[in-house]
C-alpha positions as CSV (number, residue, x, y, z in Angstrom):
1,M,-29.3,198.1,75.3
2,A,-29.4,201.8,75.8
3,V,-26.2,203.7,76.2
4,A,-26.0,205.5,79.6
5,P,-25.9,209.3,79.3
6,T,-22.5,210.7,79.9
7,S,-20.9,214.1,79.3
8,T,-19.1,212.5,76.2
9,P,-20.5,214.2,73.2
10,A,-20.8,211.1,71.3
11,T,-22.9,209.4,73.9
12,T,-25.5,211.9,74.8
13,R,-29.2,211.3,73.8
14,R,-29.0,213.6,70.9
15,S,-25.7,212.2,69.6
16,V,-27.1,208.6,69.8
17,A,-30.1,209.8,67.8
18,A,-27.8,211.6,65.4
19,A,-25.8,208.4,64.8
20,T,-28.5,205.8,64.7
21,E,-31.4,207.7,62.8
22,Y,-31.5,207.7,59.1
23,I,-30.3,211.2,58.3
24,A,-29.0,212.4,54.8
25,T,-26.8,215.3,54.7
26,C,-25.7,217.4,51.7
27,R,-23.1,220.3,51.9
28,V,-24.6,223.3,49.9
29,A,-22.0,225.7,50.8
30,P,-18.9,225.9,53.1
31,Q,-20.4,225.4,56.7
32,L,-24.0,225.2,55.3
33,Y,-25.8,221.8,55.0
34,E,-29.2,220.5,54.1
35,V,-30.3,217.7,56.3
36,V,-33.2,215.2,55.5
37,N,-34.6,212.8,58.0
38,D,-36.4,209.6,57.4
39,S,-39.8,211.4,57.5
40,G,-38.7,213.6,54.6
41,D,-38.3,216.7,56.7
42,T,-35.5,219.0,55.5
43,Y,-33.6,221.4,57.8
44,V,-30.6,223.6,57.2
45,V,-27.6,223.4,59.5
46,D,-25.3,226.4,59.7
47,L,-22.1,225.5,61.3
48,R,-20.9,229.1,61.7
49,E,-23.4,229.8,64.5
50,P,-24.1,226.8,64.9
51,A,-27.7,226.8,64.2
52,C,-30.4,224.6,62.7
53,T,-34.0,225.3,61.4
54,C,-35.3,222.1,63.2
55,P,-38.1,222.6,65.9
56,D,-35.8,221.1,68.6
57,Y,-33.2,223.9,68.0
58,E,-35.7,226.6,67.4
59,Y,-37.8,225.7,70.5
60,R,-34.7,226.1,72.7
61,A,-33.3,229.2,70.7
62,D,-33.6,231.3,73.7
63,S,-32.0,228.9,76.2
64,D,-28.5,229.6,77.3
65,D,-27.0,226.3,76.0
66,R,-28.8,226.2,72.4
67,V,-29.6,222.4,73.1
68,G,-26.4,221.7,74.7
69,E,-22.9,222.6,73.7
70,H,-23.1,220.5,70.6
71,G,-26.4,221.4,69.3
72,C,-29.4,219.4,68.1
73,K,-29.0,215.9,66.5
74,H,-28.8,217.5,63.0
75,I,-25.8,219.6,64.0
76,R,-24.3,216.6,65.8
77,R,-24.8,214.5,62.7
78,V,-23.1,217.0,60.4
79,R,-20.2,217.3,62.8
80,M,-19.9,213.5,63.0
81,E,-19.7,213.2,59.3
82,R,-17.0,215.9,59.3
83,G,-15.0,214.1,61.9
84,E,-15.6,216.8,64.5
85,I,-17.3,214.4,67.0
86,D,-15.7,211.1,67.5
87,I,-18.1,208.2,67.2
88,A,-15.7,205.7,68.5
89,P,-17.6,205.3,71.8
90,L,-20.8,204.6,69.9
91,R,-19.0,201.9,67.8
92,E,-18.2,200.1,71.1
93,T,-21.9,199.5,71.7
94,N,-24.5,197.2,70.1
95,L,-26.3,200.2,68.5
96,R,-27.1,200.0,64.9
97,L,-25.4,203.1,63.4
98,D,-26.8,204.6,60.3
99,P,-25.0,203.3,57.2
100,L,-25.0,206.8,55.8
101,L,-23.0,208.0,58.6
102,L,-20.6,205.2,58.4
103,E,-20.1,205.7,54.7
104,A,-19.6,209.4,55.3
105,I,-16.8,208.9,58.0
106,A,-15.1,206.4,55.9
107,D,-14.4,209.2,53.4
108,V,-13.1,211.7,56.1
């Protein structure tokens, strides 16, 4: 069952992707993360901007909202793992959340 899009950050399309797709994150410096997806593509997320090197973010780099207020799925995933985006609304669905995300937030 798909989650209906709302303005809640955790239930937007990009946030659902951030929570359900296999994404591994590694902090390489304060506010700087390497993010690897299930295809093996590696992107760099810089939370100071915030910015990401993924095509989704770069394609929309000139837009006013920079892929929405909360960024691309990679930025959102890092923010979820840091506890900055509450995933409680997603836990109330029947979506299969990425075990790596659940493990990361257990440590927050």
